[in-house]
N, CA, C and O atoms as CSV, one atom per row, in Angstrom:
chain,resi,resn,atom,element,x,y,z
A,1,MET,N,N,0.844,-1.207,-0.034
A,1,MET,CA,C,-0.021,-0.024,-0.010
A,1,MET,C,C,0.834,1.334,0.035
A,1,MET,O,O,0.479,2.359,-0.547
A,2,GLU,N,N,1.954,1.218,0.764
A,2,GLU,CA,C,2.940,2.370,0.849
A,2,GLU,C,C,3.443,2.811,-0.504
A,2,GLU,O,O,3.439,3.996,-0.837
A,3,ASP,N,N,3.893,1.794,-1.305
A,3,ASP,CA,C,4.435,2.063,-2.665
A,3,ASP,C,C,3.413,2.618,-3.562
A,3,ASP,O,O,3.687,3.489,-4.388
A,4,GLU,N,N,2.132,2.080,-3.396
A,4,GLU,CA,C,1.079,2.568,-4.191
A,4,GLU,C,C,0.630,4.052,-3.835
A,4,GLU,O,O,0.307,4.865,-4.702
A,5,ALA,N,N,0.639,4.286,-2.659
A,5,ALA,CA,C,0.309,5.585,-2.121
A,5,ALA,C,C,1.408,6.591,-2.718
A,5,ALA,O,O,1.039,7.662,-3.200
A,6,LYS,N,N,2.730,6.242,-2.681
A,6,LYS,CA,C,3.777,7.060,-3.041
A,6,LYS,C,C,3.645,7.235,-4.597
A,6,LYS,O,O,3.851,8.356,-5.063
A,7,ARG,N,N,3.352,6.315,-5.329
A,7,ARG,CA,C,3.258,6.306,-6.773
A,7,ARG,C,C,2.033,7.256,-7.147
A,7,ARG,O,O,2.103,8.082,-8.057
A,8,ALA,N,N,0.943,7.065,-6.383
A,8,ALA,CA,C,-0.264,7.884,-6.644
A,8,ALA,C,C,-0.032,9.375,-6.390
A,8,ALA,O,O,-0.509,10.235,-7.130
A,9,ILE,N,N,0.722,9.652,-5.312
A,9,ILE,CA,C,1.068,10.984,-5.005
A,9,ILE,C,C,1.820,11.616,-6.120
A,9,ILE,O,O,1.525,12.716,-6.587
A,10,GLU,N,N,2.792,10.881,-6.520
A,10,GLU,CA,C,3.594,11.379,-7.668
A,10,GLU,C,C,2.826,11.663,-8.880
A,10,GLU,O,O,3.068,12.693,-9.508
A,11,ALA,N,N,1.826,10.756,-9.308
A,11,ALA,CA,C,1.007,10.890,-10.445
A,11,ALA,C,C,0.054,12.119,-10.344
A,11,ALA,O,O,-0.232,12.825,-11.311
A,12,ILE,N,N,-0.424,12.311,-9.031
A,12,ILE,CA,C,-1.324,13.485,-8.820
A,12,ILE,C,C,-0.566,14.745,-9.045
A,12,ILE,O,O,-0.993,15.651,-9.761
A,13,LEU,N,N,0.606,14.778,-8.394
A,13,LEU,CA,C,1.443,15.987,-8.608
A,13,LEU,C,C,1.788,16.214,-10.108
A,13,LEU,O,O,1.931,17.364,-10.523
A,14,MET,N,N,1.912,15.243,-10.848
A,14,MET,CA,C,2.303,15.297,-12.326
A,14,MET,C,C,1.138,16.033,-13.050
A,14,MET,O,O,1.400,16.783,-13.990
A,15,VAL,N,N,-0.038,15.853,-12.669
A,15,VAL,CA,C,-1.256,16.261,-13.476
A,15,VAL,C,C,-1.905,17.544,-13.050
A,15,VAL,O,O,-2.547,18.257,-13.821
A,16,THR,N,N,-1.684,17.826,-11.650
A,16,THR,CA,C,-2.314,19.006,-11.164
A,16,THR,C,C,-1.719,20.363,-11.524
A,16,THR,O,O,-0.513,20.584,-11.638
A,17,GLU,N,N,-2.677,21.221,-11.685
A,17,GLU,CA,C,-2.166,22.523,-12.116
A,17,GLU,C,C,-1.806,23.476,-10.950
A,17,GLU,O,O,-1.040,24.424,-11.121
A,18,HIS,N,N,-2.380,23.196,-9.771
A,18,HIS,CA,C,-2.145,23.884,-8.643
A,18,HIS,C,C,-1.557,23.061,-7.571
A,18,HIS,O,O,-1.670,21.835,-7.604
A,19,PRO,N,N,-0.871,23.734,-6.526
A,19,PRO,CA,C,-0.268,22.955,-5.500
A,19,PRO,C,C,-1.407,21.990,-4.910
A,19,PRO,O,O,-2.554,22.369,-4.674
A,20,ALA,N,N,-0.962,20.786,-4.722
A,20,ALA,CA,C,-1.879,19.782,-4.136
A,20,ALA,C,C,-1.781,19.792,-2.590
A,20,ALA,O,O,-0.726,19.600,-1.985
A,21,ASP,N,N,-3.021,20.042,-1.986
A,21,ASP,CA,C,-3.160,20.148,-0.650
A,21,ASP,C,C,-2.933,18.788,0.084
A,21,ASP,O,O,-3.536,17.789,-0.309
A,22,PRO,N,N,-2.048,18.730,1.176
A,22,PRO,CA,C,-1.659,17.483,1.729
A,22,PRO,C,C,-2.906,16.707,2.288
A,22,PRO,O,O,-2.911,15.476,2.300
A,23,ALA,N,N,-3.898,17.405,2.724
A,23,ALA,CA,C,-5.074,16.757,3.155
A,23,ALA,C,C,-5.875,16.062,2.045
A,23,ALA,O,O,-6.443,14.994,2.276
A,24,LEU,N,N,-5.929,16.663,0.824
A,24,LEU,CA,C,-6.548,16.031,-0.282
A,24,LEU,C,C,-5.671,14.874,-0.744
A,24,LEU,O,O,-6.192,13.833,-1.143
A,25,LEU,N,N,-4.279,15.044,-0.696
A,25,LEU,CA,C,-3.538,13.830,-1.020
A,25,LEU,C,C,-3.798,12.719,-0.108
A,25,LEU,O,O,-3.890,11.568,-0.535
A,26,ALA,N,N,-3.919,13.004,1.100
A,26,ALA,CA,C,-4.146,11.915,2.214
A,26,ALA,C,C,-5.530,11.219,1.882
A,26,ALA,O,O,-5.637,9.992,1.899
A,27,GLN,N,N,-6.500,11.998,1.604
A,27,GLN,CA,C,-7.885,11.516,1.206
A,27,GLN,C,C,-7.719,10.650,0.145
A,27,GLN,O,O,-8.044,9.468,0.257
A,28,LEU,N,N,-7.206,11.141,-0.970
A,28,LEU,CA,C,-7.139,10.356,-2.233
A,28,LEU,C,C,-6.406,8.924,-2.073
A,28,LEU,O,O,-6.800,7.879,-2.590
A,29,THR,N,N,-5.290,9.077,-1.276
A,29,THR,CA,C,-4.416,7.864,-1.166
A,29,THR,C,C,-4.784,7.043,-0.018
A,29,THR,O,O,-4.291,5.923,0.116
A,30,GLU,N,N,-5.718,7.580,0.920
A,30,GLU,CA,C,-6.205,6.846,2.050
A,30,GLU,C,C,-5.014,6.557,3.015
A,30,GLU,O,O,-4.833,5.432,3.480
A,31,VAL,N,N,-4.199,7.637,3.299
A,31,VAL,CA,C,-3.202,7.493,4.271
A,31,VAL,C,C,-3.264,8.889,5.042
A,31,VAL,O,O,-3.972,9.816,4.649
A,32,SER,N,N,-2.506,8.947,6.104
A,32,SER,CA,C,-2.656,10.181,7.086
A,32,SER,C,C,-1.856,11.225,6.334
A,32,SER,O,O,-1.158,10.903,5.373
A,33,THR,N,N,-1.956,12.519,6.780
A,33,THR,CA,C,-1.221,13.670,6.275
A,33,THR,C,C,0.247,13.523,6.685
A,33,THR,O,O,1.169,13.926,5.976
A,34,ASP,N,N,0.405,12.952,7.818
A,34,ASP,CA,C,1.804,12.655,8.257
A,34,ASP,C,C,2.464,11.672,7.346
A,34,ASP,O,O,3.657,11.811,7.073
A,35,GLU,N,N,1.727,10.642,6.838
A,35,GLU,CA,C,2.254,9.699,5.822
A,35,GLU,C,C,2.571,10.359,4.487
A,35,GLU,O,O,3.580,10.079,3.840
A,36,VAL,N,N,1.667,11.238,4.113
A,36,VAL,CA,C,1.842,11.996,2.946
A,36,VAL,C,C,3.231,12.773,3.050
A,36,VAL,O,O,4.062,12.700,2.145
A,37,ALA,N,N,3.413,13.453,4.105
A,37,ALA,CA,C,4.637,14.232,4.284
A,37,ALA,C,C,5.856,13.285,4.143
A,37,ALA,O,O,6.836,13.576,3.457
A,38,ARG,N,N,5.727,12.152,4.827
A,38,ARG,CA,C,6.879,11.175,4.810
A,38,ARG,C,C,7.182,10.700,3.429
A,38,ARG,O,O,8.355,10.567,3.081
A,39,LEU,N,N,6.158,10.429,2.594
A,39,LEU,CA,C,6.182,9.852,1.322
A,39,LEU,C,C,6.693,10.955,0.373
A,39,LEU,O,O,7.507,10.679,-0.509
A,40,VAL,N,N,6.252,12.116,0.538
A,40,VAL,CA,C,6.819,13.223,-0.308
A,40,VAL,C,C,8.310,13.447,0.090
A,40,VAL,O,O,9.103,13.815,-0.777
A,41,GLY,N,N,8.677,13.258,1.245
A,41,GLY,CA,C,10.083,13.413,1.689
A,41,GLY,C,C,10.923,12.336,1.042
A,41,GLY,O,O,12.082,12.606,0.726
A,42,GLU,N,N,10.418,11.128,0.820
A,42,GLU,CA,C,11.094,9.984,0.217
A,42,GLU,C,C,11.224,10.422,-1.211
A,42,GLU,O,O,12.349,10.402,-1.711
A,43,LEU,N,N,10.180,10.822,-1.933
A,43,LEU,CA,C,10.237,11.135,-3.291
A,43,LEU,C,C,11.351,12.202,-3.502
A,43,LEU,O,O,12.215,12.093,-4.372
A,44,ARG,N,N,11.254,13.277,-2.599
A,44,ARG,CA,C,12.248,14.278,-2.834
A,44,ARG,C,C,13.691,13.750,-2.678
A,44,ARG,O,O,14.583,14.182,-3.408
A,45,ALA,N,N,13.910,12.874,-1.786
A,45,ALA,CA,C,15.292,12.276,-1.641
A,45,ALA,C,C,15.644,11.467,-2.830
A,45,ALA,O,O,16.804,11.438,-3.244
A,46,GLU,N,N,14.622,10.768,-3.428
A,46,GLU,CA,C,14.995,9.981,-4.571
A,46,GLU,C,C,15.314,10.825,-5.757
A,46,GLU,O,O,16.272,10.559,-6.483
A,47,TYR,N,N,14.511,11.858,-5.965
A,47,TYR,CA,C,14.897,12.759,-7.109
A,47,TYR,C,C,16.226,13.456,-6.954
A,47,TYR,O,O,16.972,13.617,-7.919
A,48,GLU,N,N,16.529,13.882,-5.693
A,48,GLU,CA,C,17.807,14.482,-5.398
A,48,GLU,C,C,19.011,13.453,-5.660
A,48,GLU,O,O,20.044,13.787,-6.240
A,49,SER,N,N,18.785,12.291,-5.216
A,49,SER,CA,C,19.753,11.180,-5.394
A,49,SER,C,C,20.030,10.841,-6.869
A,49,SER,O,O,21.159,10.553,-7.267
A,50,ASP,N,N,18.960,10.887,-7.648
A,50,ASP,CA,C,19.010,10.708,-9.019
A,50,ASP,C,C,19.445,11.940,-9.816
A,50,ASP,O,O,19.555,11.878,-11.041
A,51,ASN,N,N,19.670,12.959,-9.187
A,51,ASN,CA,C,20.177,14.163,-9.822
A,51,ASN,C,C,19.079,14.649,-10.895
A,51,ASN,O,O,19.411,15.043,-12.013
A,52,ARG,N,N,17.877,14.592,-10.503
A,52,ARG,CA,C,16.738,14.970,-11.495
A,52,ARG,C,C,16.700,16.483,-11.628
A,52,ARG,O,O,17.176,17.260,-10.799
A,53,GLY,N,N,16.049,16.843,-12.825
A,53,GLY,CA,C,15.977,18.273,-13.143
A,53,GLY,C,C,14.825,18.809,-12.626
A,53,GLY,O,O,14.463,19.848,-13.178
A,54,PHE,N,N,14.039,18.337,-11.586
A,54,PHE,CA,C,12.896,18.847,-10.997
A,54,PHE,C,C,12.900,18.340,-9.504
A,54,PHE,O,O,13.554,17.373,-9.115
A,55,VAL,N,N,12.114,19.094,-8.753
A,55,VAL,CA,C,11.908,18.836,-7.307
A,55,VAL,C,C,10.389,18.902,-7.010
A,55,VAL,O,O,9.590,19.353,-7.832
A,56,ILE,N,N,10.057,18.464,-5.880
A,56,ILE,CA,C,8.778,18.710,-5.222
A,56,ILE,C,C,8.937,19.910,-4.316
A,56,ILE,O,O,9.736,19.897,-3.380
A,57,ALA,N,N,8.166,20.952,-4.603
A,57,ALA,CA,C,8.223,22.093,-3.723
A,57,ALA,C,C,6.945,22.279,-2.854
A,57,ALA,O,O,5.861,21.871,-3.271
A,58,GLU,N,N,7.063,22.875,-1.684
A,58,GLU,CA,C,5.962,23.291,-1.001
A,58,GLU,C,C,5.596,24.743,-1.320
A,58,GLU,O,O,6.330,25.676,-0.995
A,59,VAL,N,N,4.453,24.898,-1.958
A,59,VAL,CA,C,4.018,26.240,-2.367
A,59,VAL,C,C,2.629,26.488,-1.920
A,59,VAL,O,O,1.802,25.626,-2.218
A,60,ALA,N,N,2.256,27.478,-1.284
A,60,ALA,CA,C,0.906,27.933,-0.884
A,60,ALA,C,C,0.214,26.740,-0.132
A,60,ALA,O,O,-0.935,26.406,-0.420
A,61,GLY,N,N,0.887,26.161,0.759
A,61,GLY,CA,C,0.270,25.088,1.565
A,61,GLY,C,C,0.158,23.765,1.007
A,61,GLY,O,O,-0.395,22.862,1.635
A,62,GLY,N,N,0.718,23.580,-0.287
A,62,GLY,CA,C,0.535,22.291,-0.952
A,62,GLY,C,C,1.835,21.891,-1.626
A,62,GLY,O,O,2.845,22.574,-1.457
A,63,TYR,N,N,1.838,20.803,-2.387
A,63,TYR,CA,C,3.081,20.328,-3.074
A,63,TYR,C,C,2.852,20.465,-4.520
A,63,TYR,O,O,1.729,20.273,-4.988
A,64,ARG,N,N,3.913,20.805,-5.292
A,64,ARG,CA,C,3.917,20.710,-6.773
A,64,ARG,C,C,5.251,20.343,-7.358
A,64,ARG,O,O,6.265,20.447,-6.667
A,65,PHE,N,N,5.295,19.941,-8.535
A,65,PHE,CA,C,6.643,19.765,-9.211
A,65,PHE,C,C,7.079,21.105,-9.853
A,65,PHE,O,O,6.288,21.849,-10.432
A,66,GLN,N,N,8.431,21.361,-9.700
A,66,GLN,CA,C,9.059,22.625,-10.321
A,66,GLN,C,C,10.403,22.192,-10.654
A,66,GLN,O,O,10.913,21.201,-10.131
A,67,SER,N,N,11.027,22.971,-11.580
A,67,SER,CA,C,12.345,22.741,-12.070
A,67,SER,C,C,13.238,22.829,-10.822
A,67,SER,O,O,12.884,23.509,-9.859
A,68,HIS,N,N,14.414,22.133,-10.833
A,68,HIS,CA,C,15.454,22.233,-9.919
A,68,HIS,C,C,15.966,23.680,-9.799
A,68,HIS,O,O,16.216,24.257,-10.857
A,69,PRO,N,N,16.153,24.333,-8.646
A,69,PRO,CA,C,16.673,25.623,-8.598
A,69,PRO,C,C,18.053,25.877,-9.289
A,69,PRO,O,O,18.336,26.975,-9.767
A,70,ASP,N,N,18.854,24.855,-9.314
A,70,ASP,CA,C,20.157,25.082,-9.916
A,70,ASP,C,C,20.091,25.122,-11.459
A,70,ASP,O,O,21.072,25.438,-12.131
A,71,LEU,N,N,19.010,24.822,-11.942
A,71,LEU,CA,C,18.874,24.793,-13.503
A,71,LEU,C,C,18.222,26.176,-13.966
A,71,LEU,O,O,17.985,26.340,-15.162
A,72,ALA,N,N,17.964,27.051,-13.144
A,72,ALA,CA,C,17.418,28.401,-13.528
A,72,ALA,C,C,18.102,29.066,-14.659
A,72,ALA,O,O,17.437,29.718,-15.464
A,73,PRO,N,N,19.516,28.937,-14.789
A,73,PRO,CA,C,20.081,29.617,-15.959
A,73,PRO,C,C,19.652,29.101,-17.271
A,73,PRO,O,O,19.799,29.798,-18.275
A,74,TYR,N,N,19.109,27.875,-17.328
A,74,TYR,CA,C,18.723,27.259,-18.600
A,74,TYR,C,C,17.229,27.545,-18.867
A,74,TYR,O,O,16.730,27.223,-19.945
A,75,LEU,N,N,16.513,28.145,-17.901
A,75,LEU,CA,C,15.223,28.372,-18.085
A,75,LEU,C,C,14.824,29.889,-18.263
A,75,LEU,O,O,13.646,30.202,-18.440
């Protein structure tokens, strides 16, 4: 279930136009908001470890994908 919830959070963040509220992510994935925060933390660490060109940022009380800050010169 944990892996599925993490994958679902990733998919939701990929398609949403606005920052995704942690409570909504918790409701959709049927886990607690604390678990959402933990899973988002794991995703962040994985992206950083893989040297990805994007990050999950906390914006306006929610989460969203955005380009990695060190790539600003290219954008």
